[in-house]
N, C-alpha and C positions, 0 to 999 in steps of 0.2 A: 436296224439299230433301235433299241427301245429307250425312250426317255422317261424318267420318273420325275414327276413334279412334287416337290416338297413344299407344301403350302399349309397355311393354317386351316385346320379341318372344321373347327367350331367357331371361328371368328371371321369378322370382316374388317376391312380398313375403315377408319373414320376419315372422311374426306372433306366434308362441308365445314366451312368456317363457322357457321351458326351452331353446329353440333359441338365443335371445339369450345366455343364461347359458353354454351350451355353447361358443359362439363366443368369448365373453369369457374363459372359463377355459382352453380348450384351444388357442385360436388365437394367432397372432402379431399384433402391432399396431405401427404406426408413427404418429407424430404430426407434424402440420405446423402452420402458424400458425392455421388456421381449422378443421381437421378432424383426427380420429383415425380410422384405418381398421383394423378387426380382420378377419382372414381365416382361414378353416379350410376344408379340403377337405370337400365335401359328399357325394361319392361318386355324385352324379347327373350327368346330362348338362346340367342347367340350373343357373344361378346363383340364389342366394337373396339378396335385398337387404333389409337392415333399416336404418332410419334412426332415430337417437335425438337429440332436441334437448331439453335440460333447461331447467328454469325459470330457470337462470342466464343463459340467452341473452336472454330477454325475455318479454313477455306472449304470449298465445295467437296473436295476429295475427302477431307477429314470428316466433314458432316455426314457424308454418305456412308463412310465406314462405321461411324457411331450408330447411324440409323440401322444399318445391316446387323450390327452386333445386338442391338436392342430387339429387333424383330426376330432374330434367330433365338435369343434367350426366351422370348415369349413362345415361339413356335415349339421349341423343344419341351417346354414345361406347360404347354397349353392345357393338357389333361388335368392339371392340378388347380386350375382356376375355376371358381364357381361361374355358372352361366348367368347371363342376363345383365351384364354390366357394360358401361362405356368407360374405357380406360384410356387416359392420355398420359403418356410418358414423356417427360421433358428432360432432356440431357442438360446437365449443368456444366458451367465452365470447368474445364479440367477433365471432363469425361473422356476426352480424346487420349488421355494418358492411361486410361484403365484397360485392363485385360478383359477378355470374355468372361472369365471367372468372377472378376470384381463386379462387372455389370450384372451378371446373373445373380450374384449374392445380394446386391442392392435391390434388384427388381423383386426377388422372392421375399426379402425382408419387408419391403413396402406392401406387397400383396398380403402378407401375414398381418401387418398392422391394420390394413383395411378390412381384415376378416373375410376375404374372398378366396382364401387358400383352402382347398378342400382338406378336411381332417383325415380322410381315409388314406392319404399319401403322407408319408413322413419324410423328414429331411434325410433319413438314411437311404431313401430311394433315389436321391439326387445324384447326378453324375459328379464325381469329384475330380479335381485336377490330378492328372497323372504326371508322375515325375519321370525323368529320362533315365532312370536307373535300370 
């Protein structure tokens, strides 16, 4: 049996509290309906992704689901992100009601506002919600 690992190829997880605080204090942020995205240059050739989901969003099961949605949206679109940034995504209250497509739309819009969305990929290349017809 062969197992395929689907992981972020060009990014690492942001884990240290001091790194999160540095991004919050020194970085810029933009907010959307379901997400707030903080960004700062990291000076490396890799991106660092941190995800924060507070107790306001829901219980542990709900928070983990929202975290998985955000991580998957990032993983699928990782090639469209400029390299060399620390990115912290904060799930806002009510994000547990959002679908994958709404989370993805918010994340990509915030990345475009931060100007770390690569120009060679257009929004026409993004996967679109398929209908059950």
